[in-house]
Chimera marker file (.cmm) of the C-alpha trace (Angstrom):
<marker_set name="trace">
<marker id="1" x="93.656" y="92.162" z="77.194" r="1" g="1" b="0" radius="0.5"/>
<marker id="2" x="94.321" y="90.002" z="79.439" r="1" g="1" b="0" radius="0.5"/>
<marker id="3" x="91.449" y="88.731" z="81.289" r="1" g="1" b="0" radius="0.5"/>
<marker id="4" x="92.118" y="86.484" z="84.626" r="1" g="1" b="0" radius="0.5"/>
<marker id="5" x="89.331" y="84.035" z="86.366" r="1" g="1" b="0" radius="0.5"/>
<marker id="6" x="88.932" y="84.623" z="89.290" r="1" g="1" b="0" radius="0.5"/>
<marker id="7" x="88.242" y="81.910" z="91.717" r="1" g="1" b="0" radius="0.5"/>
<marker id="8" x="86.841" y="82.928" z="95.008" r="1" g="1" b="0" radius="0.5"/>
<marker id="9" x="89.217" y="81.540" z="97.647" r="1" g="1" b="0" radius="0.5"/>
<marker id="10" x="91.872" y="84.235" z="96.792" r="1" g="1" b="0" radius="0.5"/>
<marker id="11" x="93.635" y="82.662" z="93.044" r="1" g="1" b="0" radius="0.5"/>
<marker id="12" x="93.665" y="84.396" z="89.822" r="1" g="1" b="0" radius="0.5"/>
<marker id="13" x="95.667" y="83.847" z="87.153" r="1" g="1" b="0" radius="0.5"/>
<marker id="14" x="96.179" y="84.992" z="83.967" r="1" g="1" b="0" radius="0.5"/>
<marker id="15" x="95.387" y="81.843" z="81.567" r="1" g="1" b="0" radius="0.5"/>
<marker id="16" x="94.525" y="77.768" z="82.552" r="1" g="1" b="0" radius="0.5"/>
<marker id="17" x="92.636" y="76.817" z="85.169" r="1" g="1" b="0" radius="0.5"/>
<marker id="18" x="93.166" y="78.102" z="88.761" r="1" g="1" b="0" radius="0.5"/>
<marker id="19" x="93.171" y="74.583" z="91.779" r="1" g="1" b="0" radius="0.5"/>
<marker id="20" x="91.782" y="76.586" z="94.071" r="1" g="1" b="0" radius="0.5"/>
<marker id="21" x="90.577" y="75.395" z="97.265" r="1" g="1" b="0" radius="0.5"/>
<marker id="22" x="86.985" y="74.771" z="98.009" r="1" g="1" b="0" radius="0.5"/>
<marker id="23" x="85.661" y="78.351" z="98.683" r="1" g="1" b="0" radius="0.5"/>
<marker id="24" x="83.199" y="76.671" z="102.246" r="1" g="1" b="0" radius="0.5"/>
<marker id="25" x="85.128" y="76.664" z="105.842" r="1" g="1" b="0" radius="0.5"/>
<marker id="26" x="84.432" y="74.649" z="108.770" r="1" g="1" b="0" radius="0.5"/>
<marker id="27" x="85.367" y="75.843" z="111.877" r="1" g="1" b="0" radius="0.5"/>
<marker id="28" x="85.580" y="73.873" z="115.182" r="1" g="1" b="0" radius="0.5"/>
<marker id="29" x="82.661" y="75.787" z="115.884" r="1" g="1" b="0" radius="0.5"/>
<marker id="30" x="80.409" y="74.919" z="113.584" r="1" g="1" b="0" radius="0.5"/>
<marker id="31" x="80.343" y="78.299" z="112.084" r="1" g="1" b="0" radius="0.5"/>
<marker id="32" x="80.077" y="77.664" z="107.934" r="1" g="1" b="0" radius="0.5"/>
<marker id="33" x="81.032" y="79.804" z="105.296" r="1" g="1" b="0" radius="0.5"/>
<marker id="34" x="80.483" y="79.931" z="101.539" r="1" g="1" b="0" radius="0.5"/>
<marker id="35" x="82.071" y="82.220" z="99.784" r="1" g="1" b="0" radius="0.5"/>
<marker id="36" x="80.882" y="83.213" z="96.108" r="1" g="1" b="0" radius="0.5"/>
<marker id="37" x="80.979" y="85.895" z="93.822" r="1" g="1" b="0" radius="0.5"/>
<marker id="38" x="79.171" y="87.999" z="90.512" r="1" g="1" b="0" radius="0.5"/>
<marker id="39" x="81.215" y="89.779" z="88.070" r="1" g="1" b="0" radius="0.5"/>
<marker id="40" x="79.969" y="94.086" z="88.290" r="1" g="1" b="0" radius="0.5"/>
<marker id="41" x="81.835" y="94.896" z="84.877" r="1" g="1" b="0" radius="0.5"/>
<marker id="42" x="81.323" y="98.636" z="85.789" r="1" g="1" b="0" radius="0.5"/>
<marker id="43" x="81.581" y="98.640" z="88.984" r="1" g="1" b="0" radius="0.5"/>
<marker id="44" x="78.461" y="99.555" z="89.382" r="1" g="1" b="0" radius="0.5"/>
<marker id="45" x="76.678" y="97.404" z="92.329" r="1" g="1" b="0" radius="0.5"/>
<marker id="46" x="74.103" y="96.432" z="89.935" r="1" g="1" b="0" radius="0.5"/>
<marker id="47" x="73.581" y="92.933" z="88.232" r="1" g="1" b="0" radius="0.5"/>
<marker id="48" x="70.813" y="93.871" z="86.768" r="1" g="1" b="0" radius="0.5"/>
<marker id="49" x="73.452" y="95.440" z="83.528" r="1" g="1" b="0" radius="0.5"/>
<marker id="50" x="75.150" y="92.557" z="83.308" r="1" g="1" b="0" radius="0.5"/>
<marker id="51" x="75.530" y="89.485" z="81.332" r="1" g="1" b="0" radius="0.5"/>
<marker id="52" x="73.235" y="86.499" z="82.337" r="1" g="1" b="0" radius="0.5"/>
<marker id="53" x="76.324" y="84.339" z="82.698" r="1" g="1" b="0" radius="0.5"/>
<marker id="54" x="78.550" y="87.363" z="84.962" r="1" g="1" b="0" radius="0.5"/>
<marker id="55" x="75.051" y="87.755" z="87.064" r="1" g="1" b="0" radius="0.5"/>
<marker id="56" x="75.081" y="84.216" z="88.768" r="1" g="1" b="0" radius="0.5"/>
<marker id="57" x="77.234" y="83.618" z="92.080" r="1" g="1" b="0" radius="0.5"/>
<marker id="58" x="79.482" y="81.223" z="91.798" r="1" g="1" b="0" radius="0.5"/>
<marker id="59" x="83.353" y="80.242" z="92.699" r="1" g="1" b="0" radius="0.5"/>
<marker id="60" x="84.598" y="81.375" z="89.963" r="1" g="1" b="0" radius="0.5"/>
<marker id="61" x="84.319" y="83.912" z="87.859" r="1" g="1" b="0" radius="0.5"/>
<marker id="62" x="86.421" y="85.315" z="84.543" r="1" g="1" b="0" radius="0.5"/>
<marker id="63" x="87.158" y="88.990" z="84.495" r="1" g="1" b="0" radius="0.5"/>
<marker id="64" x="89.820" y="91.970" z="83.176" r="1" g="1" b="0" radius="0.5"/>
<marker id="65" x="91.865" y="94.104" z="84.875" r="1" g="1" b="0" radius="0.5"/>
<marker id="66" x="88.894" y="97.168" z="86.418" r="1" g="1" b="0" radius="0.5"/>
<marker id="67" x="86.250" y="95.058" z="86.837" r="1" g="1" b="0" radius="0.5"/>
<marker id="68" x="84.166" y="94.031" z="89.785" r="1" g="1" b="0" radius="0.5"/>
<marker id="69" x="83.547" y="91.442" z="91.944" r="1" g="1" b="0" radius="0.5"/>
<marker id="70" x="80.822" y="91.383" z="93.780" r="1" g="1" b="0" radius="0.5"/>
<marker id="71" x="81.834" y="88.908" z="96.855" r="1" g="1" b="0" radius="0.5"/>
<marker id="72" x="79.352" y="87.420" z="98.622" r="1" g="1" b="0" radius="0.5"/>
<marker id="73" x="79.374" y="85.527" z="101.975" r="1" g="1" b="0" radius="0.5"/>
<marker id="74" x="77.097" y="83.052" z="103.195" r="1" g="1" b="0" radius="0.5"/>
<marker id="75" x="77.660" y="82.132" z="106.999" r="1" g="1" b="0" radius="0.5"/>
<marker id="76" x="75.469" y="79.511" z="109.108" r="1" g="1" b="0" radius="0.5"/>
<marker id="77" x="75.301" y="77.683" z="112.478" r="1" g="1" b="0" radius="0.5"/>
<marker id="78" x="75.597" y="74.196" z="111.570" r="1" g="1" b="0" radius="0.5"/>
<marker id="79" x="76.193" y="73.239" z="115.101" r="1" g="1" b="0" radius="0.5"/>
<marker id="80" x="74.075" y="72.258" z="118.313" r="1" g="1" b="0" radius="0.5"/>
<marker id="81" x="74.625" y="74.923" z="120.417" r="1" g="1" b="0" radius="0.5"/>
<marker id="82" x="74.749" y="79.068" z="119.778" r="1" g="1" b="0" radius="0.5"/>
<marker id="83" x="77.621" y="80.778" z="118.711" r="1" g="1" b="0" radius="0.5"/>
<marker id="84" x="78.808" y="84.022" z="121.084" r="1" g="1" b="0" radius="0.5"/>
<marker id="85" x="81.462" y="86.624" z="119.273" r="1" g="1" b="0" radius="0.5"/>
<marker id="86" x="81.260" y="85.450" z="115.728" r="1" g="1" b="0" radius="0.5"/>
<marker id="87" x="83.169" y="87.326" z="113.196" r="1" g="1" b="0" radius="0.5"/>
<marker id="88" x="83.655" y="86.157" z="109.588" r="1" g="1" b="0" radius="0.5"/>
<marker id="89" x="86.509" y="87.171" z="108.279" r="1" g="1" b="0" radius="0.5"/>
<marker id="90" x="86.150" y="87.201" z="104.182" r="1" g="1" b="0" radius="0.5"/>
<marker id="91" x="89.793" y="87.313" z="102.321" r="1" g="1" b="0" radius="0.5"/>
<marker id="92" x="90.845" y="89.906" z="99.863" r="1" g="1" b="0" radius="0.5"/>
<marker id="93" x="93.337" y="89.405" z="97.475" r="1" g="1" b="0" radius="0.5"/>
<marker id="94" x="96.554" y="91.851" z="96.898" r="1" g="1" b="0" radius="0.5"/>
<marker id="95" x="95.220" y="91.778" z="93.486" r="1" g="1" b="0" radius="0.5"/>
<marker id="96" x="91.740" y="92.585" z="94.218" r="1" g="1" b="0" radius="0.5"/>
<marker id="97" x="91.415" y="96.312" z="96.089" r="1" g="1" b="0" radius="0.5"/>
<marker id="98" x="87.900" y="96.426" z="98.704" r="1" g="1" b="0" radius="0.5"/>
<marker id="99" x="85.938" y="99.352" z="97.475" r="1" g="1" b="0" radius="0.5"/>
<marker id="100" x="85.586" y="101.406" z="100.298" r="1" g="1" b="0" radius="0.5"/>
<marker id="101" x="81.594" y="101.758" z="101.036" r="1" g="1" b="0" radius="0.5"/>
<marker id="102" x="80.064" y="98.318" z="99.589" r="1" g="1" b="0" radius="0.5"/>
<marker id="103" x="80.659" y="96.451" z="102.967" r="1" g="1" b="0" radius="0.5"/>
<marker id="104" x="76.352" y="95.364" z="103.494" r="1" g="1" b="0" radius="0.5"/>
<marker id="105" x="75.212" y="93.058" z="105.213" r="1" g="1" b="0" radius="0.5"/>
<marker id="106" x="72.396" y="91.755" z="103.238" r="1" g="1" b="0" radius="0.5"/>
<marker id="107" x="70.580" y="89.501" z="106.096" r="1" g="1" b="0" radius="0.5"/>
<marker id="108" x="71.306" y="89.533" z="110.059" r="1" g="1" b="0" radius="0.5"/>
<marker id="109" x="69.407" y="87.000" z="111.815" r="1" g="1" b="0" radius="0.5"/>
<marker id="110" x="67.439" y="87.963" z="114.814" r="1" g="1" b="0" radius="0.5"/>
<marker id="111" x="69.668" y="88.145" z="118.021" r="1" g="1" b="0" radius="0.5"/>
<marker id="112" x="73.113" y="88.644" z="116.082" r="1" g="1" b="0" radius="0.5"/>
<marker id="113" x="74.439" y="92.608" z="115.314" r="1" g="1" b="0" radius="0.5"/>
<marker id="114" x="76.873" y="93.436" z="113.238" r="1" g="1" b="0" radius="0.5"/>
<marker id="115" x="79.126" y="95.846" z="114.128" r="1" g="1" b="0" radius="0.5"/>
<marker id="116" x="81.034" y="98.446" z="111.500" r="1" g="1" b="0" radius="0.5"/>
<marker id="117" x="83.157" y="95.847" z="108.945" r="1" g="1" b="0" radius="0.5"/>
<marker id="118" x="87.604" y="96.270" z="109.390" r="1" g="1" b="0" radius="0.5"/>
<marker id="119" x="88.479" y="96.117" z="106.161" r="1" g="1" b="0" radius="0.5"/>
<marker id="120" x="92.815" y="94.917" z="105.138" r="1" g="1" b="0" radius="0.5"/>
<marker id="121" x="95.562" y="97.663" z="105.571" r="1" g="1" b="0" radius="0.5"/>
<marker id="122" x="95.570" y="99.347" z="101.937" r="1" g="1" b="0" radius="0.5"/>
<marker id="123" x="92.381" y="97.747" z="101.068" r="1" g="1" b="0" radius="0.5"/>
<marker id="124" x="94.174" y="94.576" z="100.079" r="1" g="1" b="0" radius="0.5"/>
<marker id="125" x="95.820" y="91.096" z="100.808" r="1" g="1" b="0" radius="0.5"/>
<marker id="126" x="94.519" y="90.353" z="103.873" r="1" g="1" b="0" radius="0.5"/>
<marker id="127" x="90.809" y="90.138" z="104.842" r="1" g="1" b="0" radius="0.5"/>
<marker id="128" x="87.966" y="92.013" z="105.185" r="1" g="1" b="0" radius="0.5"/>
<marker id="129" x="87.039" y="91.404" z="109.307" r="1" g="1" b="0" radius="0.5"/>
<marker id="130" x="82.673" y="91.008" z="109.754" r="1" g="1" b="0" radius="0.5"/>
<marker id="131" x="82.005" y="91.030" z="113.677" r="1" g="1" b="0" radius="0.5"/>
<marker id="132" x="79.365" y="90.682" z="115.239" r="1" g="1" b="0" radius="0.5"/>
<marker id="133" x="77.918" y="91.117" z="118.495" r="1" g="1" b="0" radius="0.5"/>
<marker id="134" x="75.004" y="88.863" z="120.268" r="1" g="1" b="0" radius="0.5"/>
<marker id="135" x="74.930" y="85.332" z="118.783" r="1" g="1" b="0" radius="0.5"/>
<marker id="136" x="74.264" y="82.555" z="116.487" r="1" g="1" b="0" radius="0.5"/>
<marker id="137" x="71.800" y="80.086" z="117.359" r="1" g="1" b="0" radius="0.5"/>
<marker id="138" x="71.921" y="77.070" z="115.151" r="1" g="1" b="0" radius="0.5"/>
<marker id="139" x="70.668" y="76.530" z="112.446" r="1" g="1" b="0" radius="0.5"/>
<marker id="140" x="70.500" y="80.825" z="111.661" r="1" g="1" b="0" radius="0.5"/>
<marker id="141" x="71.671" y="82.198" z="108.689" r="1" g="1" b="0" radius="0.5"/>
<marker id="142" x="73.157" y="85.194" z="107.019" r="1" g="1" b="0" radius="0.5"/>
<marker id="143" x="74.561" y="87.009" z="104.109" r="1" g="1" b="0" radius="0.5"/>
<marker id="144" x="77.546" y="89.428" z="104.048" r="1" g="1" b="0" radius="0.5"/>
<marker id="145" x="78.532" y="90.847" z="100.654" r="1" g="1" b="0" radius="0.5"/>
<marker id="146" x="81.627" y="94.034" z="99.386" r="1" g="1" b="0" radius="0.5"/>
<marker id="147" x="83.318" y="94.477" z="96.137" r="1" g="1" b="0" radius="0.5"/>
<marker id="148" x="86.613" y="94.705" z="95.403" r="1" g="1" b="0" radius="0.5"/>
<marker id="149" x="88.267" y="95.452" z="92.182" r="1" g="1" b="0" radius="0.5"/>
<marker id="150" x="90.944" y="93.481" z="89.702" r="1" g="1" b="0" radius="0.5"/>
<marker id="151" x="93.898" y="95.985" z="89.836" r="1" g="1" b="0" radius="0.5"/>
<marker id="152" x="94.943" y="96.963" z="86.058" r="1" g="1" b="0" radius="0.5"/>
<marker id="153" x="97.286" y="94.396" z="85.492" r="1" g="1" b="0" radius="0.5"/>
<marker id="154" x="101.206" y="95.315" z="83.625" r="1" g="1" b="0" radius="0.5"/>
<marker id="155" x="103.252" y="92.803" z="81.791" r="1" g="1" b="0" radius="0.5"/>
<marker id="156" x="105.740" y="92.478" z="84.277" r="1" g="1" b="0" radius="0.5"/>
<marker id="157" x="103.139" y="91.098" z="86.588" r="1" g="1" b="0" radius="0.5"/>
<marker id="158" x="103.791" y="87.212" z="86.988" r="1" g="1" b="0" radius="0.5"/>
<marker id="159" x="100.514" y="85.501" z="88.846" r="1" g="1" b="0" radius="0.5"/>
<marker id="160" x="101.662" y="82.179" z="88.074" r="1" g="1" b="0" radius="0.5"/>
<marker id="161" x="104.185" y="82.735" z="89.246" r="1" g="1" b="0" radius="0.5"/>
<marker id="162" x="102.930" y="84.670" z="92.522" r="1" g="1" b="0" radius="0.5"/>
<marker id="163" x="99.788" y="82.422" z="92.953" r="1" g="1" b="0" radius="0.5"/>
<marker id="164" x="102.666" y="79.261" z="93.608" r="1" g="1" b="0" radius="0.5"/>
<marker id="165" x="104.283" y="81.034" z="96.259" r="1" g="1" b="0" radius="0.5"/>
<link id1="1" id2="2" r="1" g="1" b="0" radius="0.2"/>
<link id1="2" id2="3" r="1" g="1" b="0" radius="0.2"/>
<link id1="3" id2="4" r="1" g="1" b="0" radius="0.2"/>
<link id1="4" id2="5" r="1" g="1" b="0" radius="0.2"/>
<link id1="5" id2="6" r="1" g="1" b="0" radius="0.2"/>
<link id1="6" id2="7" r="1" g="1" b="0" radius="0.2"/>
<link id1="7" id2="8" r="1" g="1" b="0" radius="0.2"/>
<link id1="8" id2="9" r="1" g="1" b="0" radius="0.2"/>
<link id1="9" id2="10" r="1" g="1" b="0" radius="0.2"/>
<link id1="10" id2="11" r="1" g="1" b="0" radius="0.2"/>
<link id1="11" id2="12" r="1" g="1" b="0" radius="0.2"/>
<link id1="12" id2="13" r="1" g="1" b="0" radius="0.2"/>
<link id1="13" id2="14" r="1" g="1" b="0" radius="0.2"/>
<link id1="14" id2="15" r="1" g="1" b="0" radius="0.2"/>
<link id1="15" id2="16" r="1" g="1" b="0" radius="0.2"/>
<link id1="16" id2="17" r="1" g="1" b="0" radius="0.2"/>
<link id1="17" id2="18" r="1" g="1" b="0" radius="0.2"/>
<link id1="18" id2="19" r="1" g="1" b="0" radius="0.2"/>
<link id1="19" id2="20" r="1" g="1" b="0" radius="0.2"/>
<link id1="20" id2="21" r="1" g="1" b="0" radius="0.2"/>
<link id1="21" id2="22" r="1" g="1" b="0" radius="0.2"/>
<link id1="22" id2="23" r="1" g="1" b="0" radius="0.2"/>
<link id1="23" id2="24" r="1" g="1" b="0" radius="0.2"/>
<link id1="24" id2="25" r="1" g="1" b="0" radius="0.2"/>
<link id1="25" id2="26" r="1" g="1" b="0" radius="0.2"/>
<link id1="26" id2="27" r="1" g="1" b="0" radius="0.2"/>
<link id1="27" id2="28" r="1" g="1" b="0" radius="0.2"/>
<link id1="28" id2="29" r="1" g="1" b="0" radius="0.2"/>
<link id1="29" id2="30" r="1" g="1" b="0" radius="0.2"/>
<link id1="30" id2="31" r="1" g="1" b="0" radius="0.2"/>
<link id1="31" id2="32" r="1" g="1" b="0" radius="0.2"/>
<link id1="32" id2="33" r="1" g="1" b="0" radius="0.2"/>
<link id1="33" id2="34" r="1" g="1" b="0" radius="0.2"/>
<link id1="34" id2="35" r="1" g="1" b="0" radius="0.2"/>
<link id1="35" id2="36" r="1" g="1" b="0" radius="0.2"/>
<link id1="36" id2="37" r="1" g="1" b="0" radius="0.2"/>
<link id1="37" id2="38" r="1" g="1" b="0" radius="0.2"/>
<link id1="38" id2="39" r="1" g="1" b="0" radius="0.2"/>
<link id1="39" id2="40" r="1" g="1" b="0" radius="0.2"/>
<link id1="40" id2="41" r="1" g="1" b="0" radius="0.2"/>
<link id1="41" id2="42" r="1" g="1" b="0" radius="0.2"/>
<link id1="42" id2="43" r="1" g="1" b="0" radius="0.2"/>
<link id1="43" id2="44" r="1" g="1" b="0" radius="0.2"/>
<link id1="44" id2="45" r="1" g="1" b="0" radius="0.2"/>
<link id1="45" id2="46" r="1" g="1" b="0" radius="0.2"/>
<link id1="46" id2="47" r="1" g="1" b="0" radius="0.2"/>
<link id1="47" id2="48" r="1" g="1" b="0" radius="0.2"/>
<link id1="48" id2="49" r="1" g="1" b="0" radius="0.2"/>
<link id1="49" id2="50" r="1" g="1" b="0" radius="0.2"/>
<link id1="50" id2="51" r="1" g="1" b="0" radius="0.2"/>
<link id1="51" id2="52" r="1" g="1" b="0" radius="0.2"/>
<link id1="52" id2="53" r="1" g="1" b="0" radius="0.2"/>
<link id1="53" id2="54" r="1" g="1" b="0" radius="0.2"/>
<link id1="54" id2="55" r="1" g="1" b="0" radius="0.2"/>
<link id1="55" id2="56" r="1" g="1" b="0" radius="0.2"/>
<link id1="56" id2="57" r="1" g="1" b="0" radius="0.2"/>
<link id1="57" id2="58" r="1" g="1" b="0" radius="0.2"/>
<link id1="58" id2="59" r="1" g="1" b="0" radius="0.2"/>
<link id1="59" id2="60" r="1" g="1" b="0" radius="0.2"/>
<link id1="60" id2="61" r="1" g="1" b="0" radius="0.2"/>
<link id1="61" id2="62" r="1" g="1" b="0" radius="0.2"/>
<link id1="62" id2="63" r="1" g="1" b="0" radius="0.2"/>
<link id1="63" id2="64" r="1" g="1" b="0" radius="0.2"/>
<link id1="64" id2="65" r="1" g="1" b="0" radius="0.2"/>
<link id1="65" id2="66" r="1" g="1" b="0" radius="0.2"/>
<link id1="66" id2="67" r="1" g="1" b="0" radius="0.2"/>
<link id1="67" id2="68" r="1" g="1" b="0" radius="0.2"/>
<link id1="68" id2="69" r="1" g="1" b="0" radius="0.2"/>
<link id1="69" id2="70" r="1" g="1" b="0" radius="0.2"/>
<link id1="70" id2="71" r="1" g="1" b="0" radius="0.2"/>
<link id1="71" id2="72" r="1" g="1" b="0" radius="0.2"/>
<link id1="72" id2="73" r="1" g="1" b="0" radius="0.2"/>
<link id1="73" id2="74" r="1" g="1" b="0" radius="0.2"/>
<link id1="74" id2="75" r="1" g="1" b="0" radius="0.2"/>
<link id1="75" id2="76" r="1" g="1" b="0" radius="0.2"/>
<link id1="76" id2="77" r="1" g="1" b="0" radius="0.2"/>
<link id1="77" id2="78" r="1" g="1" b="0" radius="0.2"/>
<link id1="78" id2="79" r="1" g="1" b="0" radius="0.2"/>
<link id1="79" id2="80" r="1" g="1" b="0" radius="0.2"/>
<link id1="80" id2="81" r="1" g="1" b="0" radius="0.2"/>
<link id1="81" id2="82" r="1" g="1" b="0" radius="0.2"/>
<link id1="82" id2="83" r="1" g="1" b="0" radius="0.2"/>
<link id1="83" id2="84" r="1" g="1" b="0" radius="0.2"/>
<link id1="84" id2="85" r="1" g="1" b="0" radius="0.2"/>
<link id1="85" id2="86" r="1" g="1" b="0" radius="0.2"/>
<link id1="86" id2="87" r="1" g="1" b="0" radius="0.2"/>
<link id1="87" id2="88" r="1" g="1" b="0" radius="0.2"/>
<link id1="88" id2="89" r="1" g="1" b="0" radius="0.2"/>
<link id1="89" id2="90" r="1" g="1" b="0" radius="0.2"/>
<link id1="90" id2="91" r="1" g="1" b="0" radius="0.2"/>
<link id1="91" id2="92" r="1" g="1" b="0" radius="0.2"/>
<link id1="92" id2="93" r="1" g="1" b="0" radius="0.2"/>
<link id1="93" id2="94" r="1" g="1" b="0" radius="0.2"/>
<link id1="94" id2="95" r="1" g="1" b="0" radius="0.2"/>
<link id1="95" id2="96" r="1" g="1" b="0" radius="0.2"/>
<link id1="96" id2="97" r="1" g="1" b="0" radius="0.2"/>
<link id1="97" id2="98" r="1" g="1" b="0" radius="0.2"/>
<link id1="98" id2="99" r="1" g="1" b="0" radius="0.2"/>
<link id1="99" id2="100" r="1" g="1" b="0" radius="0.2"/>
<link id1="100" id2="101" r="1" g="1" b="0" radius="0.2"/>
<link id1="101" id2="102" r="1" g="1" b="0" radius="0.2"/>
<link id1="102" id2="103" r="1" g="1" b="0" radius="0.2"/>
<link id1="103" id2="104" r="1" g="1" b="0" radius="0.2"/>
<link id1="104" id2="105" r="1" g="1" b="0" radius="0.2"/>
<link id1="105" id2="106" r="1" g="1" b="0" radius="0.2"/>
<link id1="106" id2="107" r="1" g="1" b="0" radius="0.2"/>
<link id1="107" id2="108" r="1" g="1" b="0" radius="0.2"/>
<link id1="108" id2="109" r="1" g="1" b="0" radius="0.2"/>
<link id1="109" id2="110" r="1" g="1" b="0" radius="0.2"/>
<link id1="110" id2="111" r="1" g="1" b="0" radius="0.2"/>
<link id1="111" id2="112" r="1" g="1" b="0" radius="0.2"/>
<link id1="112" id2="113" r="1" g="1" b="0" radius="0.2"/>
<link id1="113" id2="114" r="1" g="1" b="0" radius="0.2"/>
<link id1="114" id2="115" r="1" g="1" b="0" radius="0.2"/>
<link id1="115" id2="116" r="1" g="1" b="0" radius="0.2"/>
<link id1="116" id2="117" r="1" g="1" b="0" radius="0.2"/>
<link id1="117" id2="118" r="1" g="1" b="0" radius="0.2"/>
<link id1="118" id2="119" r="1" g="1" b="0" radius="0.2"/>
<link id1="119" id2="120" r="1" g="1" b="0" radius="0.2"/>
<link id1="120" id2="121" r="1" g="1" b="0" radius="0.2"/>
<link id1="121" id2="122" r="1" g="1" b="0" radius="0.2"/>
<link id1="122" id2="123" r="1" g="1" b="0" radius="0.2"/>
<link id1="123" id2="124" r="1" g="1" b="0" radius="0.2"/>
<link id1="124" id2="125" r="1" g="1" b="0" radius="0.2"/>
<link id1="125" id2="126" r="1" g="1" b="0" radius="0.2"/>
<link id1="126" id2="127" r="1" g="1" b="0" radius="0.2"/>
<link id1="127" id2="128" r="1" g="1" b="0" radius="0.2"/>
<link id1="128" id2="129" r="1" g="1" b="0" radius="0.2"/>
<link id1="129" id2="130" r="1" g="1" b="0" radius="0.2"/>
<link id1="130" id2="131" r="1" g="1" b="0" radius="0.2"/>
<link id1="131" id2="132" r="1" g="1" b="0" radius="0.2"/>
<link id1="132" id2="133" r="1" g="1" b="0" radius="0.2"/>
<link id1="133" id2="134" r="1" g="1" b="0" radius="0.2"/>
<link id1="134" id2="135" r="1" g="1" b="0" radius="0.2"/>
<link id1="135" id2="136" r="1" g="1" b="0" radius="0.2"/>
<link id1="136" id2="137" r="1" g="1" b="0" radius="0.2"/>
<link id1="137" id2="138" r="1" g="1" b="0" radius="0.2"/>
<link id1="138" id2="139" r="1" g="1" b="0" radius="0.2"/>
<link id1="139" id2="140" r="1" g="1" b="0" radius="0.2"/>
<link id1="140" id2="141" r="1" g="1" b="0" radius="0.2"/>
<link id1="141" id2="142" r="1" g="1" b="0" radius="0.2"/>
<link id1="142" id2="143" r="1" g="1" b="0" radius="0.2"/>
<link id1="143" id2="144" r="1" g="1" b="0" radius="0.2"/>
<link id1="144" id2="145" r="1" g="1" b="0" radius="0.2"/>
<link id1="145" id2="146" r="1" g="1" b="0" radius="0.2"/>
<link id1="146" id2="147" r="1" g="1" b="0" radius="0.2"/>
<link id1="147" id2="148" r="1" g="1" b="0" radius="0.2"/>
<link id1="148" id2="149" r="1" g="1" b="0" radius="0.2"/>
<link id1="149" id2="150" r="1" g="1" b="0" radius="0.2"/>
<link id1="150" id2="151" r="1" g="1" b="0" radius="0.2"/>
<link id1="151" id2="152" r="1" g="1" b="0" radius="0.2"/>
<link id1="152" id2="153" r="1" g="1" b="0" radius="0.2"/>
<link id1="153" id2="154" r="1" g="1" b="0" radius="0.2"/>
<link id1="154" id2="155" r="1" g="1" b="0" radius="0.2"/>
<link id1="155" id2="156" r="1" g="1" b="0" radius="0.2"/>
<link id1="156" id2="157" r="1" g="1" b="0" radius="0.2"/>
<link id1="157" id2="158" r="1" g="1" b="0" radius="0.2"/>
<link id1="158" id2="159" r="1" g="1" b="0" radius="0.2"/>
<link id1="159" id2="160" r="1" g="1" b="0" radius="0.2"/>
<link id1="160" id2="161" r="1" g="1" b="0" radius="0.2"/>
<link id1="161" id2="162" r="1" g="1" b="0" radius="0.2"/>
<link id1="162" id2="163" r="1" g="1" b="0" radius="0.2"/>
<link id1="163" id2="164" r="1" g="1" b="0" radius="0.2"/>
<link id1="164" id2="165" r="1" g="1" b="0" radius="0.2"/>
</marker_set>
C-alpha cells in the first residue's frame, strides 16, 4: 500500500521528503495565515479515535489513499490597523478532494462576520475561499477548518513528476 507525505502547503509525494514552502503566509495587509493538518484516517471528522501522531496538527502528515486530513487555518492581523474585506484562501491540492459540508468557522473574532465558504471547482485543484464582512482588528485571531480526502492512487500517477512541474 502506498503512503503519501502530505505537506500542508500543497505537496504530496509517494516517498521521500517533501520540500514544501512554509505554511505561514503574510500579506501586505499584515493578515497572517498559518496552515496545519491532522490525519482523520476514517474520515469521520473526529480525532479522538486517532493515534497521538495523527491527532496532532502539524505541517506534514503521512497518510494513505482514502484517508482524510482536517485542514486548519489560523489567521491573525499582525498590523496596526483593522483589515476590511478579509478573504482567506486555503489551498485544496489537485490530489485531494474537499469533503462538502465540512467547512467550519471554529473561532471568529467579534467584528468579523463569516460568509458562506466557496469550494474550488470540482472540489479540488484550487482554493477554498472564506469571505468575511466587517473588519479584523489589530491583534485579533480566528480559526477555520475543513476536511479533504486523499484520492486513491493508481500506479499510473507520478506525484514526483507532477510536484516538480
